[in-house]
VEXVOZA-116634 format. One line per field, with one value per residue (C-alpha): x, y negated, z; residue number from 0; residue in one letter. Coordinates in steps of 0.5 Angstrom, whole numbers, plus 500, padded with zeros to 3 digits. Last residue first. Example, Ala and Ser with C-alpha at 12.3 -4.5 7.8 and 13.67 -1.06 7.14 Angstrom:
u 527	525
v 502	509
w 514	516
n 1	0
res S	A
end
This chain:
u 349	350	357	357	354	359	364	363	361	367	363	355	353	349	352	348	349	347	343	340	335	333	328	324	322	314	316	320	325	328	331	336	338	342	343	343	336	336	342	338	336	331	327	329	329	327	329	327	331	328	322	322	320	319	319	319	320	319	312	310	314	314	320	320	324	332	335	332	328	324	320	318	314	315	311	306	310	313	319	320	319	323	329	328	330	335	339	337	341	346	348	348	352	357	357	359	364	368	367	370	372	374	381	383	389	392	398	401	405	409	412	406	400	399	394	394	388	388	382	385	378	372	368	367	362	357	356	350	355	361	363	369	371	376	373	374	372	368	372	370	370	365	364	358	357	363	369	375	381	387	389	392	387	383	386	383	387	387	391	391	392	386	382	383	381	384	383	382	378	378	373	369	362	359	352	346	342	350	354	360	367	373	380	385	386	388	393	398	394	392	398	400	394	396	402	399	394	400	404	399	395	402	403	403	405	400	403	402	409	409	402	399	392	389	382	376	372	373	371	373	369	375	382	386	394	396	400	404	404	410	413	419	420	423	431	436	431	432	438	436	431	436	434	434	433	428	428	422	425	419	416	411	415	417	416	423	425	426	432	437	434	431	427	424	423	420	414	413	412	407	404	403	401	395	393	392	388	383	382	381	377	372	373	379	374	378	374	377	373	374	374	376	374	379	383	380	380	377	381	376	378	373	373	379	383	382	382	390	395	401	405	400	402	397	400	397	401	399	406	407	401	404	400	402	398	402	398	400	403	397	397	389	382	376	370	365	369	375	375	382	381	385	386	390	393	399	397	396	400	394	392	396	394	397	395	402	402	407	410	417	419	413	407	403	396	393	387	387	392	392	386	385	382	375	371	364	361	367	366	358	360	365	359	355	359	361	353	353	358	355	348	351	352	353	358	358	362	362	367	365	368	367	364	358	355	359	355	354	351	349	348	343	341	338	331	335	337	341	338	341	344	350	352	359	360	367	370	369	365	358	354	348	343	340	333	328	332	329	335	335	333	332	339	340	340	342	346	348	354	354	359	358	366	368	370	377	379	378	384	385	383	382	376	376	368	368	362	355	351	344	339	337	329	324	326	319	311	311	316	323	328	334	340	347	355	361	368	374	381	386	384	379	372	369	364	358	353	347	342	334	331	329	335	333	338	344	348	353	350	355	355	359	363	370	377	375	370	362	357	350	345	338	332	327	318	317	309	305	303	309	313	314	318	323	327	332	339	345	351	355	363	368	374	380	373	369	364	359	357	352	345	341	335	332	330	322	318	315	307	310	305	310	307	311	315	321	328	334	340	343	346	353	353	353	358	357	352	354	359	354	352	348	348	347	342	342	336	334	327	323	316	311	307	308	311	307	311	317	318	324	329	336	333	333	331	333	327	326	324	325	328	328	332	331	331	325	324	329	325	330	330	333	334	337	340	339	344	349	353	359	367	367	361	366	363	357	351	348	341	333	328	320	317	310	305	303	306	314	318	326	328	336	342	348	352	352	357	363	361	362	369	370	377	380	383	387	385	387	390	388	394	401	401	407	414	419	424	430	436	437	439	431	427	420	416	410	406	403	398	397	392	392	387	391	398	402	407	404	404	401	405	401	404	409	417	418	425	428	429	421	417	422	419	417	417	411	406	400	397	403	408	409	414	414	420	418	421	428	424	430	427	421	418	411	409	405	398	397	395	397	394	394	397	395	388	387	387	384	385	390	390	396	392	399	406	412	415	422	429	433	438	445	448	448	454	453	454	455	453	460	465	467	473	479	484	489	494	501	504	505	499	494	486	484	477	473	469	464	463	458	460	455	460	467	470	475	474	474	472	474	472	474	480	487	489	496	497	497	492	492	486	488	485	481	480	472	472	464	462	469	473	475	481	482	488	487	491	492	495	497	492	488	482	478	473	475	474	466	466	465	466	465	464	466	464	462	470	471	477	477	472	466	464	457	454	449	444	438	438	432	435	436	432	430	438	439	440	446	450	457	460	467	474	481	480	472	467	460	456	458	453	451	444	443	446	447	443	444	448	444	448	456	458	451	446	445	440	434	432	424	422	415	411	408	405	403	399	399	393	389	393	398	405	407	410	413	413	418	416	423	429	435	438	438	444	443	450	447	440	436	430	426	423	418	415	421	427	428	433	434	440
v 504	511	510	503	507	512	508	503	508	507	502	502	500	495	492	486	484	477	476	469	470	463	462	457	450	452	455	461	463	470	472	478	483	489	494	495	495	501	501	497	490	489	483	481	474	472	464	459	452	447	444	450	456	461	469	474	482	487	488	486	483	487	486	488	492	491	494	489	484	477	473	465	462	455	449	445	439	433	436	436	428	426	431	427	421	424	426	419	416	420	419	412	413	417	411	407	410	411	404	401	405	413	414	421	426	432	435	441	446	452	456	461	457	450	445	438	434	426	422	414	408	408	412	405	402	408	416	420	426	425	433	436	441	446	451	458	463	458	452	447	441	437	430	426	430	432	436	433	428	426	419	418	413	418	426	433	439	446	453	459	466	466	461	466	463	464	461	454	448	442	438	431	431	425	425	429	430	430	425	428	426	430	432	434	442	447	453	452	453	460	462	461	464	470	470	471	476	480	479	481	487	490	489	497	503	508	516	521	521	514	510	503	501	495	493	490	487	480	481	482	482	480	478	477	477	472	468	474	478	481	488	490	496	495	493	497	504	509	515	521	521	523	526	524	528	529	535	539	544	549	549	544	540	532	529	527	519	517	515	510	504	501	506	505	497	499	504	498	493	499	500	492	492	496	494	487	489	494	488	483	488	489	487	481	475	469	465	459	455	448	445	438	436	439	443	448	454	459	464	469	474	479	486	491	492	500	501	501	495	499	492	488	480	475	468	461	455	448	447	445	450	456	462	469	475	482	488	495	495	491	483	481	482	479	482	479	484	482	475	471	466	460	455	449	447	445	440	441	439	440	445	451	458	466	473	477	483	488	492	491	485	481	480	474	472	465	462	455	449	443	443	438	440	437	432	432	426	423	427	425	418	417	421	415	410	411	412	406	403	405	403	396	392	385	382	375	371	365	362	354	348	346	352	352	358	364	365	372	375	381	381	387	394	396	399	404	408	407	411	407	402	399	391	389	384	381	376	380	387	386	392	389	396	396	399	398	392	389	384	377	370	369	369	376	380	375	376	371	372	368	362	359	362	357	359	359	358	363	364	360	360	353	349	343	340	333	332	334	329	326	330	327	324	328	330	331	330	338	340	339	338	334	337	334	336	333	337	337	340	345	351	349	351	358	359	356	361	358	358	354	359	357	354	348	350	348	350	344	338	333	326	321	317	321	321	329	332	330	336	337	342	341	345	349	349	345	345	339	331	330	335	332	337	338	344	346	347	352	353	358	357	359	357	357	360	357	362	356	349	345	341	340	337	337	329	328	331	327	325	317	316	316	311	305	304	302	305	301	304	309	305	308	314	314	319	325	328	332	338	344	340	334	330	323	319	313	310	304	301	296	294	295	300	299	305	310	316	318	326	329	334	336	341	342	335	333	331	324	323	316	311	304	300	292	285	286	284	290	295	299	307	312	319	324	330	338	343	344	349	349	347	340	341	336	335	332	335	332	328	328	323	324	317	315	309	310	316	318	323	326	319	321	319	321	322	326	323	328	333	333	337	344	346	347	355	359	364	366	373	372	369	373	373	369	370	371	366	363	360	358	351	352	353	356	361	361	366	365	370	368	370	369	364	358	359	356	349	346	348	343	342	342	342	336	336	341	344	343	349	349	355	361	368	373	380	386	383	385	378	374	371	365	362	356	354	350	344	343	345	345	338	342	348	347	351	346	350	351	349	351	348	351	348	349	348	344	344	350	352	357	358	359	360	360	358	364	364	360	363	366	363	367	370	365	362	361	355	354	347	343	343	337	334	337	332	327	328	324	317	317	318	325	326	333	336	342	347	353	359	364	370	373	370	370	363	362	354	348	342	336	329	323	321	322	330	331	336	343	345	349	350	352	358	358	363	366	371	370	365	365	359	354	348	342	337	330	324	317	311	306	300	304	308	306	310	316	317	320	327	330	337	341	349	353	360	359	357	355	356	351	353	355	362	363	369	375	372	377	381	379	375	370	363	359	357	355	347	345	343	341	339	336	338	334	327	327	327	328	331	333	335	339	338	343	352	355	361	368	373	378	379	375	368	366	362	355	354	350	342	341	335	333	328	321	316	309	302	296	290	290	284	290	292	298	303	310	316	321	327	332	335	330	335	341	337	333	332	324	322	318	314	312	307	305	299	300	301	301	305	306	310
w 163	166	165	169	176	176	174	180	186	190	195	192	185	182	176	172	165	162	155	152	146	142	138	133	133	134	141	143	149	150	157	157	162	161	167	174	177	179	184	188	190	195	191	185	182	175	174	168	169	164	169	174	172	176	175	180	180	187	187	180	174	169	165	157	154	151	157	161	158	159	155	155	151	150	153	150	145	150	150	144	141	149	144	138	142	145	138	135	142	141	134	135	141	137	132	136	139	133	130	136	141	143	140	138	141	141	145	145	149	149	154	154	152	155	151	152	150	149	150	148	150	151	157	161	155	158	156	158	159	156	154	152	148	146	141	137	142	146	151	156	160	162	165	167	175	174	170	173	168	168	168	161	159	159	159	158	161	157	160	155	157	161	158	151	145	138	131	134	132	137	140	143	144	147	150	153	144	141	138	135	135	133	135	131	129	134	131	135	141	138	136	143	145	141	144	150	149	146	153	158	154	153	161	163	159	160	160	154	152	152	152	149	151	148	153	150	157	157	149	142	136	132	132	126	125	120	125	126	133	134	138	141	146	152	153	157	155	162	163	168	174	179	185	192	198	203	206	211	215	214	208	206	201	202	196	192	192	186	181	178	182	175	175	183	181	174	178	183	178	174	181	181	174	174	181	179	172	177	182	176	172	177	184	187	190	193	198	201	207	209	216	220	226	230	224	222	217	215	209	205	203	198	195	193	198	199	193	194	195	197	201	202	203	206	207	208	208	211	210	219	219	217	217	215	215	213	211	211	217	220	220	222	219	220	217	212	206	209	213	215	221	222	227	227	234	231	226	219	213	206	204	200	198	198	196	195	191	193	187	189	185	188	184	185	186	189	192	192	191	194	199	203	210	210	214	215	219	215	208	209	210	205	201	203	201	194	193	196	191	185	188	189	195	195	200	203	208	213	217	215	219	226	228	233	228	225	218	215	208	206	198	196	196	202	198	194	200	207	213	218	215	219	220	223	228	231	235	241	239	236	233	229	226	220	217	222	224	217	215	218	212	205	203	199	206	212	219	223	228	234	237	244	245	240	233	232	224	218	214	208	201	198	194	199	199	200	205	200	197	201	197	190	188	185	178	173	173	172	180	180	186	186	189	191	190	192	190	192	188	190	186	179	180	176	181	184	188	187	193	194	189	181	179	173	167	164	170	175	172	173	177	174	181	179	184	187	182	183	183	181	182	178	182	180	180	186	186	185	185	190	194	200	205	201	200	204	201	200	196	195	194	188	186	192	197	200	203	205	203	205	203	209	205	199	196	196	190	183	183	187	193	199	204	206	213	208	212	213	212	218	225	227	232	239	242	245	251	256	256	255	249	247	240	240	234	231	225	222	220	216	216	211	215	223	226	231	228	228	225	226	223	225	229	237	239	246	251	252	244	240	244	243	240	242	238	234	227	223	228	231	233	237	236	242	239	241	244	240	242	244	242	242	236	231	225	228	224	219	218	217	218	217	218	220	220	213	211	209	208	207	209	210	215	213	220	228	233	236	241	248	250	252	252	245	245	248	250	257	261	268	272	274	281	284	282	287	289	285	290	297	295	293	287	288	282	278	273	267	262	255	250	243	239	238	240	245	244	251	257	262	268	275	283	282	283	276	276	270	265	264	260	261	258	261	258	260	254	254	254	251	257	260	266	270	274	281	285	289	296	301	304	307	304	305	298	294	292	283	277	270	264	257	251	242	241	248	254	257	263	268	275	281	287	292	291	291	297	299	298	305	306	305	312	319	322	329	332	340	342	343	349	353	351	352	357	353	350	351	351	343	342	342	343	344	341	343	339	340	337	335	331	325	320	322	320	314	314	319	315	320	322	327	323	323	324	323	316	315	321	327	331	339	341	347	351	356	350	351	346	341	342	339	339	336	336	334	331	335	334	339	341	346	345	351	349	345	339	336	334	327	325	319	319	314	311	304	301	294	290	284	278	281	280	283	285	285	280	279	273	268	263	270	266	271	273	280	282	285	292	293	298	300	303	304	303	305	301	304	298	290	286	280	278	273	273	267	264	266	263	258	253	255	252	253	248	250	255	252	254	254	252	254	250	252	248	251	249	252	251	245	241	242	247	246	252	251	256	256	261	262	261	261	266	262	258	251	248	245	247	242	243	237	235	228	225	219	224	232	235	243	245
n 940	939	938	937	936	935	934	933	932	931	930	929	928	927	926	925	924	923	922	921	920	919	918	917	916	915	914	913	912	911	910	909	908	907	906	905	904	903	902	901	900	899	898	897	896	895	894	893	892	891	890	889	888	887	886	885	884	883	882	881	880	879	878	877	876	875	874	873	872	871	870	869	868	867	866	865	864	863	862	861	860	859	858	857	856	855	854	853	852	851	850	849	848	847	846	845	844	843	842	841	840	839	838	837	836	835	834	833	832	831	830	829	828	827	826	825	824	823	822	821	820	819	818	817	816	815	814	813	812	811	810	809	808	807	806	805	804	803	802	801	800	799	798	797	796	795	794	793	792	791	790	789	788	787	786	785	784	783	782	781	780	779	778	777	776	775	774	773	772	771	770	769	768	767	766	765	764	763	762	761	760	759	758	757	756	755	754	753	752	751	750	749	748	747	746	745	744	743	742	741	740	739	738	737	736	735	734	733	732	731	730	729	728	727	726	725	724	723	722	721	720	719	718	717	716	715	714	713	712	711	710	709	708	707	706	705	704	703	702	701	700	699	698	697	696	695	694	693	692	691	690	689	688	687	686	685	684	683	682	681	680	679	678	677	676	675	674	673	672	671	670	669	668	667	666	665	664	663	662	661	660	659	658	657	656	655	654	653	652	651	650	649	648	647	646	645	644	643	642	641	640	639	638	637	636	635	634	633	632	631	630	629	628	627	626	625	624	623	622	621	620	619	618	617	616	615	614	613	612	611	610	609	608	607	606	605	604	603	602	601	600	599	598	597	596	595	594	593	592	591	590	589	588	587	586	585	584	583	582	581	580	579	578	577	576	575	574	573	572	571	570	569	568	567	566	565	564	563	562	561	560	559	558	557	556	555	554	553	552	551	550	549	548	547	546	545	544	543	542	541	540	539	538	537	536	535	534	533	532	531	530	529	528	527	526	525	524	523	522	521	520	519	518	517	516	515	514	513	512	511	510	509	508	507	506	505	504	503	502	501	500	499	498	497	496	495	494	493	492	491	490	489	488	487	486	485	484	483	482	481	480	479	478	477	476	475	474	473	472	471	470	469	468	467	466	465	464	463	462	461	460	459	458	457	456	455	454	453	452	451	450	449	448	447	446	445	444	443	442	441	440	439	438	437	436	435	434	433	432	431	430	429	428	427	426	425	424	423	422	421	420	419	418	417	416	415	414	413	412	411	410	409	408	407	406	405	404	403	402	401	400	399	398	397	396	395	394	393	392	391	390	389	388	387	386	385	384	383	382	381	380	379	378	377	376	375	374	373	372	371	370	369	368	367	366	365	364	363	362	361	360	359	358	357	356	355	354	353	352	351	350	349	348	347	346	345	344	343	342	341	340	339	338	337	336	335	334	333	332	331	330	329	328	327	326	325	324	323	322	321	320	319	318	317	316	315	314	313	312	311	310	309	308	307	306	305	304	303	302	301	300	299	298	297	296	295	294	293	292	291	290	289	288	287	286	285	284	283	282	281	280	279	278	277	276	275	274	273	272	271	270	269	268	267	266	265	264	263	262	261	260	259	258	257	256	255	254	253	252	251	250	249	248	247	246	245	244	243	242	241	240	239	238	237	236	235	234	233	232	231	230	229	228	227	226	225	224	223	222	221	220	219	218	217	216	215	214	213	212	211	210	209	208	207	206	205	204	203	202	201	200	199	198	197	196	195	194	193	192	191	190	189	188	187	186	185	184	183	182	181	180	179	178	177	176	175	174	173	172	171	170	169	168	167	166	165	164	163	162	161	160	159	158	157	156	155	154	153	152	151	150	149	148	147	146	145	144	143	142	141	140	139	138	137	136	135	134	133	132	131	130	129	128	127	126	125	124	123	122	121	120	119	118	117	116	115	114	113	112	111	110	109	108	107	106	105	104	103	102	101	100	99	98	97	96	95	94	93	92	91	90	89	88	87	86	85	84	83	82	81	80	79	78	77	76	75	74	73	72	71	70	69	68	67	66	65	64	63	62	61	60	59	58	57	56	55	54	53	52	51	50	49	48	47	46	45	44	43	42	41	40	39	38	37	36	35	34	33	32	31	30	29	28	27	26	25	24	23	22	21	20	19	18	17	16	15	14	13	12	11	10	9	8	7	6	5	4	3	2	1	0
res M	K	E	L	V	K	H	E	E	G	H	K	F	V	S	I	T	V	H	G	T	E	S	G	Y	K	N	K	V	F	V	G	Y	R	G	S	D	E	S	N	V	R	E	I	T	I	T	V	E	M	G	K	V	E	L	H	Y	R	D	L	F	T	V	P	Q	D	N	K	L	W	S	I	E	P	S	P	D	R	K	E	I	V	A	L	A	K	L	R	Q	H	E	A	M	A	D	D	F	A	Q	G	S	L	D	A	S	L	Q	R	T	E	Q	G	A	A	I	E	L	T	Y	K	G	K	D	S	D	K	P	D	L	I	H	L	W	L	E	D	L	T	T	G	A	R	L	R	D	G	S	E	L	R	K	E	K	H	F	W	T	T	K	M	Y	Q	M	N	C	Y	K	V	K	S	F	L	R	I	G	E	E	T	G	Q	I	K	L	P	T	A	S	L	A	G	I	R	S	L	E	T	C	I	A	D	L	V	N	P	M	E	K	K	Q	F	F	W	Q	F	Q	T	E	K	K	T	N	T	V	E	C	D	E	T	V	K	W	Q	L	P	E	E	F	Y	P	G	A	L	V	F	G	V	H	V	G	T	L	A	G	P	E	A	L	T	G	G	Q	K	R	K	W	D	R	K	K	A	D	A	M	R	L	L	K	D	F	D	D	D	V	L	A	L	T	I	Q	N	K	A	K	G	D	Q	L	Q	A	T	Y	S	G	K	D	D	E	T	L	N	Q	I	I	V	E	V	L	G	K	E	R	D	F	N	I	K	R	N	P	S	S	F	I	E	K	E	N	F	I	L	H	L	E	A	A	P	S	L	K	E	V	E	L	W	L	R	V	E	G	Q	E	L	I	D	V	N	W	G	S	I	L	K	I	V	P	N	R	I	L	H	S	L	K	K	L	K	D	L	E	E	E	T	L	T	H	S	A	S	I	D	E	D	A	D	T	V	V	V	S	Y	T	G	L	D	E	L	G	P	D	K	L	I	I	K	S	K	N	V	E	E	E	V	K	V	R	Q	P	D	P	P	G	K	Y	D	K	S	W	Q	F	E	S	S	D	P	A	E	P	A	P	K	D	E	L	L	V	P	D	T	P	M	S	P	Q	G	L	G	A	S	N	M	A	Q	V	Q	F	V	Y	S	K	G	P	Q	L	D	S	I	R	L	H	T	G	S	V	P	D	P	T	V	P	K	W	Q	E	S	G	E	E	Q	F	S	I	R	Y	G	T	V	P	G	A	G	T	Y	L	P	P	E	W	K	L	L	L	S	T	A	R	V	E	F	A	R	V	D	Y	P	P	G	P	Q	P	M	T	W	E	K	C	E	F	L	S	S	P	A	S	L	E	G	V	G	A	W	N	A	A	R	A	R	F	E	Y	F	H	G	E	H	L	N	S	V	K	C	V	R	T	P	I	P	Q	Q	N	V	P	H	W	D	L	E	E	S	D	H	Q	D	L	F	Y	G	L	I	K	G	G	G	C	R	K	P	A	K	W	G	I	V	M	D	N	K	G	C	S	L	L	A	F	D	Y	P	A	S	P	T	A	L	A	Q	K	V	R	I	P	D	T	A	A	S	S	E	G	V	G	A	E	S	V	S	R	V	C	F	E	Y	E	K	G	T	R	L	G	P	V	T	F	K	N	D	Q	I	P	K	N	N	V	T	Q	W	E	S	S	G	A	P	R	S	Y	I	Y	Y	G	L	L	E	P	G	G	K	V	A	D	W	T	L	S	V	S	T	Q	T	D	R	F	A	Q	V	Q	A	P	P	P	L	T	A	P	K	G	K	L	T	I	P	E	S	P	E	S	P	D	S	M	G	Y	Q	N	I	A	R	V	R	F	V	Y	S	K	G	K	E	L	D	L	L	A	F	K	P	S	K	V	P	T	E	S	R	I	A	E	W	T	G	S	G	I	V	S	K	E	L	S	Y	T	L	P	A	K	G	R	P	R	P	E	E	W	G	L	V	V	Y	A	E	R	I	E	R	E	I	S	Y	S	T	I	P	S	G	R	T	D	S	P	P	T	W	T	L	I	L	C	D	R	N	V	D	L	C	R	V	N	L	P	S	G	P	A	G	P	K	E	A	A	A	D	R	V	F	V	Y	T	S	Q	E	Q	P	G	L	P	S	L	V	W	V	T	Y	L	G	E	D	E	K	Y	A	C	S	V	K	L	S	A	Q	R	D	A	Y	L	T	Q
end
């Protein structure tokens, strides 16, 4: 049904079948002659009733229709759903093994009515058999059914009338019923060619199949896929076809299959993958010609590039000129001009000229442009500059863009001192300045524009004489975020540093892949900071981007680069020490999940150790768990434990030092736990004796306390002059009672946490300090955590957290505005947790910063004074820096180095520093001893 309405014509096909698939064309008569438009209409199979069932056959036809039989033909479907067709179902009985016999009537025929009797004979049998028929055969044609395949038959006929039966006719030619006919071979030389951005053209060699060939089915698939998709459902008669509806930029493969009455043949070889892109065409015309400079007998002409490059690189331009006083146009150049600026010489002063141009690419010379405006050949003498040119927008986004231009060729009375950039909004004719002041460079990033709007820009140069001529306005620029369009094969990536030209090849390396480009800094440093931009050439639309590399980002990237080159296995929990129920000691750490190939080397005192009866080592790679269980801790287990982990290229090394007081305390706690466990069992094992026939028995140990001795630390308890070495020891019947000191210190820490004063803010020479006073502080039993704006803080280059005997503090070095905000100190001691907060912002931040700046300035003044006097003491006696003792001063750092250390070097060392502002002393105790001689050395001290 054809419909016409409102200058539109439409064709409606109701109840469409696959036979309706094909190329539809509409013709329209117009004053310019007949016009036509065509489109290919595809008709797809409906969903199958059963999954996997094939598509429907088409072109069903009836042939040779008789009263008692007919012949049906059809075309096989294109989509078999992945499985070959095994048979067809017809809604009436069908016989495949049949023969249609035909003969001429007898001559003379006679006037009496005739019927016929048919006989058949299997070749080689020597006998004839009458063929039975339910009704008399009255016509000279008969369909013989139920013959056996593979056998050869001959047939003969007798005529019968009311007077009798004739002699038999001569036998027919032998007829053999063959099996199912073979399908046709696939077409050869299937080739794919680019057509448009959404279609690909195919051609192939025709199959020589004679009348059996019904056409071709085409199939497509994305490159890399194994599943073919049907393109057409009606066989194509031609040996070429354009496949529409493809995705731009995606790669596809195609194949073709022949169709005959025998079915659909095998697939042809797949084509090479082809990317869906616009085929190469000649470029469109250049436009917007401008006069850039003018002498007495010459002009410099510029123009804009074609809006459509034709899918290839613009090789150059051909320029024509026309004197308004002449009739003919004349070519300016015989060879293509590679740029969009051309100096035209040998002109007549005072004459008016117009220009036109063509662009050329590999496909040929493109469209001829419209003529330019008339330009007068009159030497420019004005003091102001000429127009800038090649004003273009790059990096167009929803609210910003980058405008670039070339400086004017004519500078006037003096050098160009700046540029004024103006813009017009969509629908307005008013030019408005983009910036209040002139711009010094030849590019400007323009921000805070309205998304979805179009803008036009122009640039004017200025010198001491004032503003010059405006540039040719840009094309309207639509502000929006959109994906980058497909670039032609000839496109190149052009990198720039700070929009001044290519980066220094000594400092960077450019690597390119298909549709990708990246720039690599060889040895990144401060000289590499700046803006890196890239533009894709020969594209019809803007494809450009930039990134500004800052010093802060460079530091992060350098750290990330180091981690990539030297990956580290992530540590979740460092070494932990647990005492198990029976007094065993468990050393364990946790890292991220490791692969089955991960390796562990456990080093104890510089020697690798393995599992033994007393020391069991477990390594759970799935959980990232390293575990050492020491059954009976002794002095032999004192020292350093190092877990060396490696998983591929990633490594990590974690060390635990079990020495000095830490080991002694652990040993006491493990022994106490073991004794307590034995006590709770109600007895002890007797030690084996020296008698013959050793007997090991179980001896009752008598009653024990249900509840341990109780104690309490009150808030008025004062702790004075305690050190790390301070020990509390309780005894019962002259036997040491373990674990009392830990409990007392835990309670003292809880009271200390409750005594913490509100956070105070203090400016220091190094930065800003936040602190709280406490009555008692022992970090072994008190855990502190600092937070900034709910984010947990860790000590680093600019943050230091620590404690003194009566203070908990956080030091912010070199404070910045980003350090403003709420700070929270969380104190945990035993089961007690307390939080203190302070707001480091507003006046509090300003006051602390002012004090920091004042103290910092005083420190600078002090540093200008002569170096302070420095003295080192050992056991309160001056150190003589000879032989093995050396002193080194680097800036604010003072170091003493002792070579070939021995036990005589043990002692209490102090450094005494003095200048005109005062003095200060620092001490450290060093113990040097051989393994097992620790107590002797300490006693000498």
